[in-house]
C-alpha positions in Angstrom: 41.3 -1.7 6.3 39.3 1.3 7.6 40.5 3.5 10.4 39.3 6.6 12.2 41.9 9.2 13.0 40.3 11.3 15.7 41.4 14.8 16.7 41.2 15.4 20.4 40.9 19.1 21.1 41.5 21.2 24.2 39.8 24.6 24.0 42.4 26.1 26.4 45.2 25.0 24.1 43.5 26.3 21.0 42.7 29.6 22.7 46.4 30.1 23.6 47.5 29.8 19.9 48.2 32.9 18.0 46.2 33.8 14.9 49.3 32.8 12.8 49.5 29.4 14.6 45.7 28.8 14.1 46.1 29.7 10.4 49.1 27.3 10.1 47.0 24.5 11.8 44.1 25.0 9.3 46.5 25.1 6.3 48.2 22.0 7.6 44.8 20.2 7.6 44.2 21.4 4.1 47.5 20.0 2.9 46.7 16.7 4.7 43.3 16.4 3.1 44.8 17.0 -0.4 47.5 14.3 0.4 45.0 11.6 1.3 42.6 12.6 -1.4 45.4 12.2 -4.0 46.4 8.8 -2.6 42.8 7.6 -2.6 42.9 6.9 1.1 40.3 9.4 2.3 36.7 8.3 2.7 35.5 11.4 4.5 36.4 13.9 7.1 34.2 15.9 9.5 34.9 18.7 11.9 32.6 19.1 14.8 31.3 22.3 16.5 32.4 23.1 20.1 30.8 20.8 22.6 29.0 23.7 24.3 26.6 23.5 21.3 26.0 19.8 21.8 22.8 18.2 23.1 23.0 15.1 25.3 19.9 12.9 25.0 18.9 10.3 27.5 15.7 8.4 28.3 14.8 7.8 31.9 11.6 6.0 32.9 10.3 6.5 29.4 10.9 10.2 29.4 13.3 11.9 27.0 15.8 14.2 28.7 17.9 16.7 26.7 20.8 18.5 28.3 22.8 21.2 26.6 26.6 20.9 26.4 29.0 18.1 26.7 28.1 14.9 28.6 31.2 14.9 30.8 33.2 17.6 32.4 36.5 17.2 30.5 39.3 19.4 29.2 39.4 17.5 25.9 36.7 16.7 23.4 36.4 15.1 19.9 37.0 17.9 17.5 36.6 15.9 14.3 37.9 12.9 12.4 39.2 11.5 9.2 37.8 8.1 8.0 40.5 6.5 5.9 40.9 3.2 4.0 44.5 2.0 4.0 46.5 -1.2 3.6 47.3 -1.6 7.3 47.6 -0.1 10.8 51.2 1.1 10.1 50.0 3.2 7.2 47.2 4.7 9.3 49.7 5.7 12.0 52.0 7.1 9.3 49.2 9.3 8.0 48.2 10.4 11.5 51.7 11.7 12.0 51.1 14.1 9.1 48.2 15.9 10.9 49.4 19.2 12.2 47.8 18.7 15.7 50.5 16.1 16.6 53.0 18.9 16.9 51.0 20.9 19.4 51.4 20.1 23.1 47.9 19.5 24.6 46.2 18.3 21.4 46.0 14.6 20.5 45.4 12.4 17.5 44.0 8.8 18.0 44.1 6.0 15.4 41.5 3.3 15.8 40.5 0.6 13.4 36.8 0.4 12.3 35.2 -2.7 13.7 31.6 -2.3 12.3 30.4 -0.4 9.2 27.3 -0.3 7.2 25.8 -3.3 9.0 28.9 -5.5 8.4 31.8 -6.4 10.5 35.1 -5.2 9.0 37.8 -7.7 8.2 
């Protein structure tokens, strides 16, 4: 079963961390990546740039409109994700609990099963 583990970031929370805490967060992700690589459960992982560098694209009355920055005014944003392939939801949740973000107040980790991939519904 495939799951996406999303890291929900809050810039204010990240900015309040010390350099040591930021280093520990990065090192924790490094250890987590090695753990799920070794277990064969990692498909891929991506970290995303700050939403201020995003472009929102819409089409209205046949015209493309591009707006800089995030679509919604929100404190939190998707910071990145891990795509994993595991036996069941319980294992996905277990792995998510190993991500260092879960220990930081104001950051979140969400686990969601993949419904559709590569043109096929997932079982």
